[in-house]
ROMARFI-768738 format. One record per atom (N, C-alpha, C): x, y, z. Coordinates in steps of 0.02 Angstrom, whole numbers, padded with zeros to 5 digits, always signed. Layout:
// ROMARFI-768738
XYZ ...
***
This chain:
// ROMARFI-768738
+05473+17961-07151 +05416+17971-07107 +05364+17917-07123 +05339+17882-07070 +05288+17831-07080 +05221+17865-07092 +05172+17825-07114 +05105+17852-07126 +05075+17878-07061 +05087+17842-07005 +05060+17865-06941 +05091+17932-06920 +05156+17939-06932 +05189+18002-06915 +05164+18059-06959 +05152+18043-07022 +05125+18095-07068 +05056+18116-07046 +05014+18067-07026 +04947+18084-07001 +04952+18127-06939 +04996+18109-06893 +05004+18146-06831 +05029+18217-06846 +05077+18223-06892 +05103+18289-06911 +05048+18330-06944 +05007+18298-06985 +04952+18333-07017 +04902+18359-06967 +04888+18319-06916 +04841+18341-06864 +04871+18400-06826 +04936+18400-06817 +04968+18454-06781 +04966+18520-06820 +04959+18516-06886 +04958+18578-06925 +04894+18618-06911 +04844+18586-06881 +04782+18620-06864 +04786+18657-06798 +04839+18646-06761 +04847+18677-06695 +04855+18752-06702 +04818+18788-06660 +04824+18861-06659 +04891+18880-06630 +04927+18920-06664 +04992+18946-06640 +04979+19007-06596 +05025+19020-06551 +05019+19080-06510 +05023+19142-06555 +04980+19190-06542 +04983+19252-06581 +05051+19287-06572 +05070+19325-06621 +05134+19361-06619 +05138+19404-06556 +05196+19402-06524 +05206+19441-06463 +05189+19405-06399 +05165+19342-06404 +05147+19303-06345 +05186+19237-06345 +05198+19212-06286 +05235+19150-06279 +05196+19102-06234 +05189+19040-06255 +05159+18988-06214 +05210+18966-06162 +05188+18963-06098 +05234+18945-06045 +05197+18907-05990 +05235+18878-05946 +05209+18845-05886 +05203+18897-05831 +05148+18898-05794 +05142+18948-05740 +05192+18935-05684 +05212+18990-05652 +05256+18988-05594 +05217+19017-05534 +05238+19001-05475 +05203+19025-05415 +05194+19101-05417 +05246+19136-05439 +05241+19210-05440 +05189+19236-05490 +05161+19192-05532 +05107+19211-05578 +05039+19208-05545 +05035+19178-05486 +04970+19167-05454 +04928+19229-05445 +04959+19285-05424 +04921+19347-05413 +04893+19373-05479 +04933+19372-05532 +04910+19396-05597 +04854+19352-05624 +04860+19287-05615 +04808+19241-05638 +04743+19253-05599 +04749+19263-05533 +04690+19278-05493 +04656+19342-05519 +04696+19395-05534 +04667+19457-05560 +04632+19447-05627 +04662+19407-05671 +04631+19394-05736 +04565+19357-05726 +04564+19308-05681 +04502+19271-05666 +04450+19318-05637 +04469+19360-05589 +04423+19407-05558 +04393+19454-05609 +04436+19481-05652 +04414+19531-05700 +04375+19501-05759 +04376+19435-05766 +04340+19403-05821 +04265+19413-05814 +04240+19419-05754 +04169+19427-05738 +04127+19366-05758 +04159+19312-05780 +04121+19251-05798 +04141+19191-05757 +04203+19190-05733 +04227+19132-05695 +04204+19135-05623 +04197+19077-05592 +04188+19074-05520 +04257+19088-05491 +04264+19143-05455 +04328+19163-05428 +04346+19121-05367 +04404+19090-05369 +04430+19053-05312 +04472+19101-05270 +04494+19079-05212 +04536+19122-05170 +04604+19133-05204 +04635+19189-05187 +04701+19203-05216 +04750+19148-05196 +04743+19121-05136 +04785+19066-05113 +04780+19005-05160 +04719+18991-05182 +04711+18932-05226 +04748+18940-05292 +04752+19001-05318 +04789+19011-05381 +04864+19002-05370 +04889+19022-05312 +04959+19010-05295 +04973+18935-05292 +04929+18899-05259 +04937+18826-05255 +04932+18794-05324 +04885+18819-05364 +04876+18791-05431 +04941+18798-05471 +04972+18856-05466 +05035+18868-05503 +05091+18824-05477 +05089+18805-05414 +05140+18761-05386 +05125+18687-05400 +05064+18665-05386 +05048+18594-05387 +05022+18568-05454 +04996+18611-05495 +04967+18589-05559 +04997+18625-05619 +05058+18649-05612 +05091+18685-05667 +05099+18642-05729 +05110+18577-05721 +05120+18532-05778 +05057+18523-05819 +04999+18537-05789 +04936+18529-05825 +04900+18596-05833 +04939+18650-05831 +04912+18717-05840 +04959+18756-05886 +04937+18814-05909 +04979+18854-05954 +04961+18928-05947 +05009+18969-05964 +04998+19041-05968 +05023+19066-06036 +04993+19119-06059 +05018+19155-06117 +05051+19217-06089 +05115+19225-06103 +05152+19284-06079 +05156+19336-06134 +05147+19399-06114 +05153+19454-06163 +05227+19470-06172 +05241+19522-06210 +05310+19540-06226 +05351+19558-06165 +05318+19578-06110 +05354+19594-06049 +05363+19534-06003 +05334+19477-06022 +05340+19417-05982 +05284+19407-05932 +05236+19454-05932 +05179+19449-05886 +05124+19405-05914 +05088+19368-05871 +05032+19328-05895 +04978+19372-05926 +04958+19355-05986 +04904+19390-06021 +04841+19346-06025 +04850+19281-06013 +04796+19233-06015 +04820+19170-05979 +04772+19130-05957 +04792+19068-05924 +04740+19014-05936 +04762+18953-05925 +04718+18895-05926 +04743+18849-05870 +04698+18828-05826 +04716+18783-05772 +04683+18716-05784 +04719+18664-05766 +04692+18597-05774 +04726+18548-05727 +04700+18487-05726 +04729+18434-05686 +04710+18367-05718 +04747+18315-05700 +04731+18248-05723 +04682+18217-05673 +04629+18187-05699 +04580+18155-05655 +04613+18097-05619 +04609+18095-05553 +04642+18042-05516 +04619+17972-05536 +04555+17964-05552 +04530+17898-05572 +04536+17884-05647 +04557+17935-05685 +04568+17928-05757 +04628+17970-05776 +04688+17947-05762 +04748+17989-05773 +04762+18005-05847 +04723+17975-05893 +04731+17994-05963 +04682+18049-05983 +04649+18080-05932 +04600+18133-05945 +04623+18198-05913 +04631+18249-05954 +04647+18317-05931 +04581+18353-05918 +04571+18375-05857 +04512+18415-05840 +04533+18488-05844 +04502+18526-05888 +04516+18598-05893 +04470+18633-05843 +04502+18667-05795 +04465+18699-05741 +04443+18769-05760 +04489+18811-05780 +04472+18880-05799 +04515+18903-05857 +04485+18946-05898 +04520+18979-05953 +04499+19052-05951 +04547+19097-05953 +04531+19168-05954 +04585+19207-05989 +04564+19260-06023 +04609+19305-06058 +04598+19375-06030 +04653+19410-06016 +04649+19479-05992 +04611+19520-06044 +04568+19565-06020 +04525+19605-06065 +04565+19641-06119 +04625+19664-06103 +04666+19701-06151 +04691+19657-06208 +04687+19592-06200 +04716+19546-06251 +04663+19501-06283 +04600+19513-06271 +04548+19471-06301 +04542+19483-06376 +04515+19432-06410 +04503+19437-06482 +04564+19421-06524 +04615+19393-06495 +04677+19376-06532 +04687+19301-06539 +04641+19261-06512 +04648+19189-06517 +04691+19158-06462 +04702+19195-06408 +04744+19169-06354 +04714+19108-06319 +04649+19108-06307 +04618+19052-06272 +04625+18988-06313 +04612+18992-06378 +04618+18933-06421 +04691+18910-06426 +04738+18956-06430 +04809+18938-06434 +04832+18906-06368 +04809+18932-06312 +04826+18902-06247 +04798+18832-06241 +04736+18823-06260 +04704+18757-06257 +04740+18707-06302 +04756+18728-06362 +04793+18683-06408 +04862+18667-06381 +04898+18719-06357 +04966+18708-06332 +04968+18664-06271 +04923+18675-06223 +04920+18634-06163 +04902+18562-06181 +04852+18553-06223 +04831+18485-06241 +04885+18448-06278 +04919+18481-06324 +04974+18450-06360 +05028+18427-06312 +05046+18470-06265 +05096+18452-06215 +05072+18393-06172 +05009+18395-06151 +04982+18342-06108 +04978+18275-06145 +04960+18276-06208 +04958+18215-06248 +05029+18187-06255 +05076+18229-06275 +05145+18207-06287 +05182+18186-06224 +05174+18224-06170 +05214+18212-06110 +05180+18172-06055 +05114+18175-06053 +05078+18143-05997 +05032+18086-06019 +05028+18074-06084 +04986+18020-06109 +04911+18034-06107 +04893+18098-06107 +04822+18116-06107 +04789+18095-06172 +04729+18067-06166 +04691+18046-06224 +04625+18084-06230 +04603+18114-06174 +04538+18148-06173 +04544+18214-06134 +04499+18260-06150 +04492+18323-06114 +04420+18327-06089 +04413+18348-06027 +04347+18361-05999 +04346+18433-05973 +04288+18463-05975 +04278+18528-05944 +04204+18534-05929 +04187+18578-05883 +04116+18593-05872 +04105+18666-05891 +04048+18677-05922 +04030+18744-05945 +03957+18755-05931 +03939+18812-05904 +03869+18828-05894 +03839+18847-05962 +03775+18832-05972 +03743+18846-06037 +03749+18919-06059 +03750+18966-06013 +03753+19037-06030 +03822+19063-06049 +03873+19021-06042 +03942+19043-06057 +03956+19029-06131 +03931+19073-06173 +03936+19064-06246 +04008+19060-06271 +04052+19102-06244 +04122+19102-06267 +04155+19035-06254 +04146+19007-06194 +04177+18942-06179 +04146+18886-06219 +04080+18888-06228 +04048+18837-06269 +04076+18837-06340 +04086+18897-06368 +04116+18902-06435 +04188+18879-06436 +04227+18899-06384 +04298+18881-06380 +04306+18805-06383 +04269+18769-06342 +04278+18696-06339 +04247+18660-06398 +04193+18686-06426 +04165+18656-06487 +04213+18664-06545 +04243+18723-06553 +04291+18733-06608 +04355+18693-06596 +04375+18684-06533 +04433+18643-06516 +04422+18571-06540 +04365+18542-06523 +04350+18474-06545 +04348+18469-06621 +04318+18518-06653 +04314+18518-06726 +04384+18524-06757 +04425+18568-06731 +04492+18579-06756 +04535+18516-06752 +04523+18477-06700 +04563+18416-06689 +04528+18353-06713 +04470+18361-06745 +04432+18305-06774 +04419+18250-06723 +04398+18271-06663 +04381+18223-06611 +04309+18235-06589 +04276+18182-06566 +04206+18191-06545 +04201+18230-06480 +04142+18260-06471 +04126+18295-06409 +04057+18273-06387 +04052+18252-06325 +03987+18232-06296 +03973+18278-06238 +03909+18291-06226 +03890+18336-06172 +03837+18303-06129 +03843+18312-06063 +03793+18288-06015 +03796+18332-05954 +03740+18341-05920 +03739+18382-05860 +03778+18344-05806 +03828+18376-05778 +03866+18346-05724 +03838+18367-05656 +03828+18432-05648 +03801+18459-05585 +03739+18501-05602 +03681+18478-05581 +03620+18514-05591 +03621+18579-05550 +03586+18629-05572 +03585+18694-05538 +03563+18687-05465 +03519+18640-05450 +03493+18631-05382 +03547+18609-05333 +03603+18584-05356 +03656+18561-05312 +03697+18619-05283 +03695+18677-05315 +03736+18733-05293 +03701+18770-05235 +03739+18790-05184 +03708+18823-05127 +03683+18893-05142 +03712+18927-05190 +03690+18995-05205 +03637+18994-05259 +03591+19041-05255 +03538+19046-05304 +03565+19075-05369 +03537+19053-05424 +03555+19081-05489 +03614+19046-05523 +03645+18997-05491 +03700+18961-05524 +03670+18913-05575 +03693+18919-05636 +03669+18874-05688 +03698+18804-05678 +03667+18756-05712 +03695+18688-05713 +03764+18690-05745 +03806+18643-05727 +03871+18635-05758 +03868+18575-05804 +03878+18588-05868 +03874+18535-05920 +03944+18509-05933 +03952+18444-05926 +04016+18411-05938 +04025+18402-06013 +04082+18424-06038 +04101+18415-06108 +04157+18362-06109 +04143+18306-06141 +04191+18251-06147 +04219+18254-06217 +04284+18267-06224 +04315+18278-06289 +04370+18227-06300 +04367+18194-06358 +04420+18145-06374 +04388+18079-06393 +04429+18029-06403 +04499+18024-06385 +04546+18054-06438 +04604+18077-06413 +04657+18102-06456 +04703+18044-06473 +04735+18050-06530 +04783+17999-06551 +04846+18006-06509 +04873+17949-06488 +04937+17949-06454 +04991+17966-06504 +05045+18001-06483 +05099+18017-06529 +05131+17953-06556 +05152+17954-06620 +05185+17895-06649 +05245+17874-06607 +05251+17810-06598 +05308+17783-06561 +05303+17789-06486 +05245+17812-06461 +05238+17822-06389 +05220+17757-06353 +05196+17708-06391 +05175+17645-06360 +05110+17651-06322 +05075+17707-06330 +05011+17717-06295 +04953+17702-06340 
***
């Protein structure tokens, strides 16, 4: 093993593993309804139409992930996409865990698993997400993610509250995380 491979392997040891009884998987179209319900029941996410979750599972499955419980049903999900103008950047759109499965580290394990896959298979070097200031859980999730992977995190307001048509929507703060190391031998 070269020094670079050892460093890469060492960084991977910090990755959160899926909790016992759960499996990291790629979403399938038939997961769309369950993902929509988890998003709806989260009470913190902006709920998209059920149709959009079906499309997400079809068109963005490679940049999204689900945690399946022992019965194979989605217990948590993370949706993302590659930025068209920056294909080395994974934009994390939504992360949610079913209420019955919270407190087990599923969100962190999903984020680590998806990012590892995106770095290895898609050449991702950075992660972006937007989080409203009042979403304490997501702010903690992404701050601990950056710390766990020893990568910088920068924050700037992307969409000011005044841009949203509905009253009471907080600003969306862009979190720029990375760069991540390319896997050894990837040529990236």
